[in-house]
C-alpha positions in Angstrom: -31.4 -4.6 3.5 -30.2 -7.7 4.3 -26.7 -8.2 5.8 -25.4 -10.0 3.3 -21.6 -11.5 3.2 -19.1 -9.5 1.7 -16.2 -11.0 -1.2 -16.0 -10.0 -4.5 -18.9 -8.9 -7.3 -19.4 -8.8 -10.4 -19.7 -5.6 -11.9 -23.2 -3.8 -13.4 -23.9 -5.4 -17.1 -23.6 -3.9 -19.3 -20.0 -2.1 -19.7 -21.3 1.3 -16.9 -21.0 4.5 -18.6 -18.9 5.9 -15.6 -15.7 3.5 -17.6 -16.2 6.0 -20.5 -15.7 9.0 -18.4 -13.0 7.8 -16.7 -11.4 6.7 -20.0 -8.0 4.3 -20.5 -3.9 5.5 -19.7 -2.1 3.5 -21.8 -4.6 1.4 -22.6 -5.8 0.2 -19.4 -9.0 1.2 -18.0 -9.1 3.9 -14.7 -11.1 3.1 -12.1 -12.3 4.8 -8.4 -11.3 4.4 -5.0 -12.8 3.9 -2.2 -13.8 7.1 -1.2 -16.0 7.5 -4.0 -17.5 4.1 -3.3 -18.4 6.0 0.1 -19.4 9.1 -1.2 -21.8 7.4 -4.3 -23.1 5.0 -1.3 -23.9 8.0 0.9 -25.2 10.1 -1.8 -27.7 7.2 -2.7 -29.0 6.8 1.4 -28.8 10.7 2.0 -31.6 10.7 -1.2 -33.4 8.1 0.0 -33.9 9.3 3.8 -34.8 12.5 2.4 -37.5 11.2 0.8 -36.1 11.5 -3.3 -35.2 8.3 -5.2 -32.0 7.7 -6.6 -31.7 7.4 -10.6 -32.3 4.2 -12.7 -28.3 4.7 -13.2 -27.9 5.3 -9.8 -26.3 8.6 -8.4 -24.3 11.1 -9.8 -21.3 12.2 -7.7 -18.8 15.0 -7.9 -15.0 14.4 -7.2 -12.7 16.7 -5.6 -11.6 17.7 -9.1 -14.6 18.0 -10.9 -15.6 15.1 -12.7 -18.9 13.7 -12.2 -19.4 10.1 -12.5 -22.9 8.2 -12.5 -22.0 5.5 -9.7 -24.6 2.6 -10.1 -26.0 1.3 -7.0 -25.8 -2.7 -5.7 -28.1 -1.9 -2.8 -30.8 0.6 -1.6 -33.7 0.5 1.2 -35.4 2.6 3.7 -34.6 0.9 7.4 -37.8 2.0 9.8 -36.9 -0.4 12.1 -35.0 1.8 14.3 -35.5 5.3 16.0 -35.0 7.1 12.9 -35.3 5.8 9.7 -32.0 5.2 7.9 -31.2 5.6 4.0 -29.3 2.8 3.2 -27.3 1.7 0.0 -24.0 -0.1 -1.5 -21.5 0.4 -4.6 -19.5 -2.2 -5.8 -15.6 -1.3 -6.3 -14.7 -0.9 -9.4 -10.8 -0.1 -9.4 -10.6 -0.8 -13.7 -7.2 -2.5 -14.2 -5.6 -1.9 -11.4 -4.1 -4.9 -8.9 -6.7 -3.8 -5.9 -7.6 -6.2 -3.3 -11.1 -4.2 -2.6 -11.8 -4.4 -6.5 -15.8 -6.0 -7.0 -15.8 -5.7 -2.6 -19.1 -3.9 -1.5 -18.8 -0.5 0.0 -21.8 0.8 2.3 -23.3 3.8 3.8 -26.5 4.4 6.6 -27.7 7.9 6.3 -29.8 9.2 9.5 -30.9 13.0 9.5 -30.3 14.5 12.8 -31.2 18.2 13.9 -28.1 19.7 14.3 -26.7 21.6 10.8 -23.9 19.8 9.2 -22.4 16.5 8.1 -21.1 13.8 10.4 -18.8 10.4 9.5 -17.8 7.5 11.2 -16.9 4.1 10.6 -18.8 1.3 11.0 -18.0 -2.5 10.6 -15.2 -3.7 8.7 -13.7 0.2 8.7 -10.7 0.6 10.8 -10.1 3.0 13.9 -6.3 5.0 13.8 -4.3 3.8 16.8 -1.0 5.5 16.4 0.2 9.4 15.2 1.7 10.2 11.9 -1.3 9.6 10.0 -3.5 12.0 8.3 -6.5 11.6 10.5 -5.4 11.6 14.5 -5.5 8.4 16.8 -9.1 7.5 18.0 -10.7 8.5 14.6 -12.1 6.5 12.2 -9.6 5.2 8.7 -11.5 7.8 6.3 -8.6 10.3 5.4 -9.4 13.9 5.2 -10.2 13.8 0.6 -13.3 11.4 1.2 -14.4 13.4 3.9 -14.8 16.2 2.5 -15.9 15.0 -0.9 -18.7 13.2 1.0 -19.4 16.9 2.4 -19.8 18.5 -0.1 -22.1 16.8 -2.0 -24.4 16.1 1.1 -24.3 19.3 1.4 -27.0 20.9 -0.9 -29.1 17.3 0.0 -30.1 18.5 3.5 -33.3 20.2 4.4 -33.3 23.4 6.3 -32.2 23.2 10.0 -31.3 18.8 9.8 -27.6 17.8 9.5 -26.6 14.0 8.0 -25.2 11.3 9.9 -23.3 9.2 7.7 -21.9 5.4 9.2 -19.9 3.7 6.7 -19.1 -0.2 6.5 -17.4 -2.9 4.6 -18.8 -6.5 5.5 -15.6 -8.0 4.9 -13.5 -5.4 5.4 -11.6 -6.8 8.6 -10.3 -9.6 6.7 -9.4 -7.3 3.6 -7.2 -4.9 6.2 -5.3 -8.3 7.1 -3.9 -7.9 3.0 -2.9 -4.2 3.3 -0.4 -2.2 5.0 -2.9 -1.3 7.4 -1.9 -3.6 10.7 1.9 -2.1 10.4 0.8 1.5 10.3 -1.2 1.5 13.1 -4.8 1.1 11.5 -7.0 -2.0 13.4 -10.2 -3.2 12.8 -10.5 -2.9 9.2 -10.0 -1.2 6.0 -9.6 2.5 5.1 -11.3 4.5 2.6 -9.0 6.5 0.9 -8.6 8.3 -2.5 -7.1 11.8 -3.2 -9.0 12.5 -6.4 -11.5 9.8 -6.2 -9.6 8.1 -9.3 -7.3 5.0 -9.7 -4.6 5.0 -12.1 -4.4 1.6 -13.7 -1.2 -0.3 -12.2 0.8 2.6 -11.1 3.2 1.9 -8.1 2.3 5.7 -7.1 0.1 4.1 -4.4 2.4 1.5 -2.9 5.1 4.6 -2.9 3.1 6.5 -1.3 1.8 3.6 1.1 5.7 3.8 1.6 6.2 7.1 2.5 3.1 7.2 5.2 4.6 4.1 7.0 7.7 6.0 7.3 5.5 8.7 8.7 4.2 7.0 10.9 7.5 5.7 12.5 9.4 8.7 12.0 5.7 10.1 14.6 6.3 7.3 16.7 10.4 8.4 17.5 11.7 5.8 15.2 15.6 6.7 14.7 16.1 4.1 12.4 14.6 2.3 9.5 14.3 -1.3 8.6 13.7 -2.2 5.0 13.0 -5.7 4.1 11.2 -6.5 0.2 9.1 -9.3 1.5 8.4 -12.0 4.0 11.8 -13.7 4.1 13.8 -9.8 5.0 11.0 -9.5 7.2 10.8 -12.2 9.4 14.8 -11.9 9.8 13.8 -8.5 11.3 11.6 -9.7 13.8 13.9 -12.3 14.8 17.2 -10.3 15.0 15.8 -7.5 16.7 12.8 -8.5 18.0 11.2 -6.1 16.1 7.2 -5.9 15.6 5.6 -5.8 11.6 4.4 -2.4 12.2 8.4 -1.2 12.4 9.5 -2.6 9.5 8.9 -1.7 6.0 8.3 -3.9 3.4 8.7 -2.3 -0.1 8.7 -4.7 -3.3 10.7 -3.6 -5.9 10.9 -0.2 -4.9 13.9 -1.0 -3.4 15.4 3.1 -4.7 12.3 5.0 -3.0 12.5 3.0 0.0 16.1 3.5 0.7 15.7 7.7 0.0 13.6 7.9 3.1 16.2 6.8 4.9 18.1 10.6 4.4 15.3 12.8 3.6 13.4 11.2 6.6 16.4 12.2 8.8 17.0 8.7 10.1 20.2 8.1 11.7 20.7 4.0 10.6 19.2 2.4 7.8 19.0 -1.2 7.8 18.7 -3.5 4.3 18.2 -7.0 4.4 17.0 -9.1 1.1 17.1 -12.4 -0.4 20.9 -12.7 -2.2 19.1 -12.5 -5.3 17.4 -8.8 -4.5 20.1 -7.7 -3.0 22.3 -8.7 -6.4 20.0 -6.5 -8.3 20.7 -3.6 -6.2 24.2 -4.1 -6.1 24.2 -3.9 -9.7 22.5 -0.3 -9.5 19.2 -2.0 -10.2 16.8 0.5 -7.6 13.4 -0.9 -9.2 14.0 -4.7 -9.1 11.2 -5.5 -11.0 12.2 -7.9 -13.9 11.6 -5.2 -16.4 13.9 -3.6 -15.4 16.9 -5.7 -16.2 18.1 -8.6 -14.5 22.0 -9.2 -13.3 21.7 -11.4 -10.5 24.5 -14.4 -11.5 26.4 -11.9 -13.5 26.5 -9.6 -9.9 27.2 -13.3 -7.7 29.9 -14.4 -10.4 31.7 -11.5 -10.8 32.1 -11.1 -6.7 33.0 -14.6 -6.6 35.6 -14.1 -8.8 37.0 -11.7 -6.7 36.6 -13.8 -3.5 39.1 -16.4 -5.6 36.6 -18.5 -7.5 38.2 -20.3 -10.2 37.1 -19.9 -13.8 35.4 -23.1 -13.5 33.0 -22.2 -10.5 32.4 -18.6 -12.3 30.7 -21.3 -15.5 28.8 -22.8 -13.3 27.6 -19.5 -11.4 26.4 -18.1 -15.1 24.8 -21.6 -15.9 22.7 -21.0 -13.3 18.5 -20.0 -13.1 18.0 -18.6 -10.0 20.3 -17.1 -7.1 19.3 -19.0 -4.2 21.4 -22.1 -6.6 24.6 -20.3 -6.1 24.5 -20.4 -2.1 25.7 -24.2 -1.6 28.1 -23.8 -4.1 29.9 -20.7 -2.8 29.8 -22.1 0.8 31.2 -25.9 -0.1 34.0 -24.0 -2.1 34.4 -22.1 0.8 34.0 -18.7 -1.0 32.0 -16.7 1.7 33.5 -13.8 1.4 31.7 -13.4 -1.4 28.9 -12.6 0.5 30.6 -9.8 2.5 31.6 -8.4 -0.6 27.6 -7.9 -2.2 27.1 -6.3 1.2 29.9 -4.2 0.3 29.1 -3.6 -3.2 25.4 -2.7 -2.1 26.5 -0.4 0.8 28.9 1.7 -2.1 25.7 1.7 -4.6 23.0 2.8 -2.2 25.8 5.6 -0.6 26.1 6.7 -4.0 22.7 6.8 -4.6 22.2 8.6 -1.5 25.2 11.2 -2.4 23.3 12.5 -5.3 20.3 14.0 -3.5 21.5 14.4 0.1 24.4 15.8 2.0 23.9 14.4 5.8 24.0 10.4 4.8 22.7 7.8 7.7 24.8 4.9 8.2 24.0 1.5 6.0 23.6 -1.9 7.1 23.2 -4.7 5.0 21.8 -8.5 5.5 22.8 -10.9 2.6 19.8 -14.0 3.6 19.4 -17.1 1.6 15.5 -18.4 1.3 15.6 -19.4 4.7 16.1 -16.7 6.2 19.7 -16.9 7.6 22.0 -14.4 7.4 24.8 -15.0 4.7 27.5 -12.7 5.2 29.6 -12.1 8.3 29.9 -8.0 7.8 27.0 -6.2 7.7 29.6 -2.7 5.3 32.2 -3.4 3.9 33.3 -1.8 0.6 35.6 -4.0 -1.9 38.3 -1.2 -1.1 38.2 -2.1 2.7 
């Protein structure tokens, strides 16, 4: 099998039968995980190396919750050039309607027979290695999670000839490049992507995967002995933290729109202090009590900024101008030119109050909270990192 380049590929035509088995949720097509890709490639390769042929439609695999899928093989061959023959197969990832960066990319498995009973799984090119504690596999091991390992072992064991074993090597041709677009470098996985998936099935556009990544990142920081949590919605705040505190990127939690979930990791994880940095528009949403900051949940940015500017002494004319703006960033030069910098301190204080009220609903011991309101260039606008309207 030629070592062709990676990159997204077209899915099989016509529409594969497995899509009907997976079904839809909310009108969106379910897909299958990287663990299922690795599983199907490994099953196909095991069949080939033991002298059997995969079916014309692909290979049938059984997932952890009992579902059976027939996954097409994009590549299949028997390699006899090495010291021992190896079955080689590739599977193209189908994430359904989920926004997954590995959708359409090739996952490969090479399987050889060994003299030791059992199934041994290792990584190859494009598969990451774990470098820090706190992840599902220990440091030094290939980033192939326990769920996919169990699925591969369970599906391959019945295919073993008596007294023999399988050595499975997984690879992703462009895995190292893809990994740069994931959380892996931050949480201590280097050199490639992870083979993950608990059930083997992807629920489309679910925020559960993002939240799971946040929780996992927090867990690795706790395992590394971190006592303070640094939360950033995106690149602006991320860069601010790195400059301000000289932090490596893996010590910063990037939460996107999941502000409430990320903030709750502070008290639930036993951290003593939480640092929240965000651009003024994002921070205004949190100050208004919107802990899911996606536009679908609402928008009170300019109203919040205008109200706090009024509390800082802004005139009716300034408040009207603020309310007529389209973006919160537009408010920054106006407030500064009018001597209303106190607005930024009040915004930080209002956010701090909202976060503490969020925590008080569930937790008794609360961390300290530090707030950093930023402009688009990453400059801190507030002079105090924690101040309420009453202080």
